[in-house]
N, C-alpha and C positions, 0 to 999 in steps of 0.2 A: 504497500500501501504505500502513497502518497504522505507523507506530513513536512509541515516545517518544523523544523528544528534548529538549533544553535550551539553554536562551540565554547560560545565564552561569552560573558555578561557583555555588555555594550549598548548602541543603538540602533535603530530600523538595521543596519545594514546587517547584523550578525544571523539574521535571521534567511533561513534559506530551504530549500526541497531538497526530502532525500528519502530514501525507499528504506523501509521497515517489513518485519514481519507481518501479517495480519492476526491479531491478536486472538483465544481461543476463552470465552468465559467460563470460567468455574461457577462448582454449586453456587444457584442462587444470583447469579449476573447474567444481564444479559449483553450479547453485541449489537450496537447501533451501529449501521452505516449510517454518515452524518453525509447531510445535506447542504447544511450551511454553519454555522460557528460563528456566535456571536465575540466583538470583539470588546477589552474594558479595560478599566482604565490598570488593574490587579495586573493584567496583560503585559502591559509595558512597562511596571515597575520589578515584575520580575525580570521579563528581560534585561533591565537596568542590571538588578542584580541587590535592588534599594525597596525592596517589599517585605525583609522582615520576617515571612512566613518558616524561615527554619534552613539552612545552609543544603539539606537535602531537594530545597527547589531550583538552587543553582550549581546541582554539578554537573558539568556538562560530561555528556551532550544530554536535555532537556527540551521538552517541546509543551510549549504554555499553551492555554484556554481551556474555558470549563464550560461554556455554554453551547452547548449542541442539540440539533434536531435532528431526526432519522426517521430511518427505518429501522425493525428491529428484524436483525438476523441473524441470528441464532440463539440462543436460550439456552444457558444452566439447568443440572437438574433442581428440583424443588419451585422456579418460578411459575407462577401464578398465573401473575395479574398481565401478563404479556402476554403474545404468540409472537413467531414469525410473522412478517409483514403489518403488524401497530407500528400506526407513526405516534411516537416520542419523542419528548424534549427533557432537559432537564441541565443539572449543576454537578456533573459526576465529582465525587472525592475532593471537592476544596476543604483543604487549600494545599490537598498533597495533588503531586503532580497528576494528570488526568491525561493530557496530548488530546485535547480540543481543535488542533487546529492538525486533524488528521483525517483520513476516511477511514477508519475504526476507530470506537471505543467501546472499551466494558468495563462495566460499573455494577453495582450490586443492583437490582431491578427496582429496592424498592426510595432510588435516588432519581427516576423518571414519573413521569404522568405522561397520559396520552395526550395530545394537540389535537384539540377540538375540532369537530369540524367546520369548515369556513375559515381556517386560520393556515394561511401560509408557511413554508418551512424557515422561510427569509424572516417574518413575523416571531415565527417559536422560538427560533437560536438567538434570538435579540432580546426572550425575558428572561429567561431564568435568573441569571446574577441578580441581575437590577432590580426584577419585582419580587423574589425572594428574598433580598435587602431592605426592601423598602418595605416589606409584609413584617417582616422579624421586627422592623423599627417598631412601623405605625400599631400592627398588633399586639406582637407578641412583648416586648420587652415595657413598652409606651401604654397598653392599651388604651389607645384613644379613645372618648367618647364625644358623643353625640354635645355641640358649642363650645368645647373646647377650644383654642387657639391655638394652631400648631405652626411653626416658623421651620421652612425647609431653604437650607442654602443650595446655593448651585441647581436653583428646580429645573433647569433643562437639562439637565444631562440626566443621561441615562436614567440614572436611582430616582434621580430629583424629580421628573417627571412623575411617574409611576408612585414614589411617596404623595405627590400629590393628589392625586387621584384616587390612590386607597385610603386618604383623610376624608380624602368628600362620602368614601361611599360608607365612611362610619359617623360621617354626620358633621368633622369640625371646622370650621371657619379656618382654609389656608392663607397666610402668607408668605412668601416665595422671595427668593433673591434671584434676579437673572439679568441677564443683558438686554438693555429696552428692545432692543430687534426679538428678542422674544418673546415679553408682555404678552399679545396679542394672543397666540399661538395656546403658552400658558393659561388664559383668559378661559379661548375657548374650550380648556382641559378640566376648565371648573378650578382653578385660582381664583380666588377673591380678593386678592390686595400683591401691589407685584412690587419691588422695590428694587432700585438702580442701583446697582450694589457699585457701580464705576461714578457715580453723582451725588448718591442719598448715601446720612450714616446709621445703617440698624437704629441706633441705640436712638439714635430722634424720629426715626420714622415708622416705631411698633413700639409697643408694651403689651404689658400682662400675659405673657405668648406661655399655654400650659408645657407645653413639647417641640421644645425646636431641635434640630435636626441638620446639623453642621455636616457637610460632605464635599467641605473644601481644605479642612488643616489648617486655615486664618482665621476661624469667627467664629471660636469658643469665647473670650472673652466677650465677646462683642452679643455672644448669643445668648452669656447668661446671664449678663446686664437686664436683657430685657425679659426672661424670667422670672416668672414670678413665685411669691417667695412657698416652697410646696411642687414648684415645675422641676420639672426633668431637663436636659439639656442629654442627646447622647452623638456622641464623637466618632465619628467613621474610621475615615481612611488609618488614620495615624494614632488614632488613644487618644485618651485624653494630654492637655496641655501639661506639664507641671507646674503645681501649682494653683491647679483650679479645683483642684477635689476636696482642695481645704480651703478657699475660698466659697466653693458652692456648699459647703455644710456651717462654715458661719451666717452668710446669708438663710439658712432654712433653706437650700435647695439640693436637688440631686445632679448627678452626674455621674455617666458611667460612659466606659467602650464598645464600643460590639463587634461584631467579625460574623458571619452569614456564614450558614451551616448547609450541604444540602437538607430537605426534607421534598420528599414527593408528597407528604397529604397535604402542606402548603400550598405546593404548585399546582397540585388537583384542584386547589381552592380558586386559586389562579387565575386559572382554565377555567373554570366558570367563568368567571367574569369577565374574563376576554371572548367565553360563547356568548355568555350575553351582552356583550357590547359596552360593558360599564368599565371594562381596561383599556385604553387604548394607548398601543408600545410606538412610539416613534422612528423609524428607520431612516439616519440621515444619508447612509449611502452604503454601498455594497463594493467588493472585491473579489478581483475569486483568489483564490487559495494562493496563487505562486506570489502572491502581491501582497503578501503577510505584511511588508516590511513600508506598502505605501499607506493603506488602513493604519499602522502605528506612528505613520509621523504626522498622518489625518488629524488620528483622537490627539496627540501629544501640542495641536495649533489652542485646543483647548478652545473653540468655539463652536464645536459640533451640539448639536439640539437631539437629543437619545441617541440609540445606538447606530453601530457600523459591525454592519455582518458580511464575512468573509464566504463564498458560497462554492461547492466541491461540483 
C-alpha cells in the first residue's frame, strides 16, 4: 500500500510517499480501506517534532494522521458492529501512531462509527478528531447547559466551528473569536456574537462566560478574565499556562487541560447530528494523498475556515 511517511522531524518537505505492507487486523479490529484522511494541526506538530505526545510518536520512520473515512475491508474475530463493505469513519489510536495518511488502517472496531447515508467520504474524514474534541469538551467535560454563555476562541477553525454548533444544540449562547472575514459564515452556523481578535480586546468585548474554550494556546489569561466565578476554562492545544491554575483557584474559577480520546459511542452521536443536519462540517479544501506536504503548508498559514482533507 502507499502511505505518507517521514524519516526525520521537520517542515512539510520531509513528507514523502512510500510503500508498506498492508496490515492485517487482529481480533476485535477492522481493516479500513481509506478513501479520505483529515488533516489536523496536531499532524503538523507531530511532523515537526513538537507535539509533546511522547518519543514513540517521532521515532522515524513514522506516519501521521488520525482522521480516516473509508470502507471496511476485513474484520478480525469478535467484531460484531461492522461487516466487510460498511462505510465507516473514526479517529483510531490517538495519541498513538495510527498511520492515517495511508491506503489501509487497522484499529479496534469500537473506535469507529458508521458514516450516515448522504454524508460523503471527504466530509466524514474531516469530522472525527475535530468533532470528538468539540463534543468531549462541550458535552463531557463542561456539560454545557441551556442558556449558559460559552466562549470559543478560534471559532472558525476545525474544532472551533464544530464546538459552536454543538454548544448551540445544548441551548447555549455562544460567543466566538475569529477574523472578520469568517463572521458571516459563523453566524450562519449559529454563532450569537462574534469578536474580531485582530481589532477587539476580548476582556472588553464580552463578560460573564460560563465555559471558555481556548483553542489558541495564547488566550488563557484573557479567557479567565471574562469567565464568571464558578465558571470553567478549558485549555486545549498545550495545556494550562503556568500560574493560571493558581489564579483561577484564587478567583473561584476552574481551569483544566484537555486531550481528545477515541470514542466510537460519541462518534455515533455525532453521526446522528450529521444525519439530522444539526451539524455542518466545513471542508476548506482537498489535496491528493501525494500532496500532503502542500496540505500542511496551507494549514500552517493559519487562515483556514474548517478542515483540509487528503483524498485517496
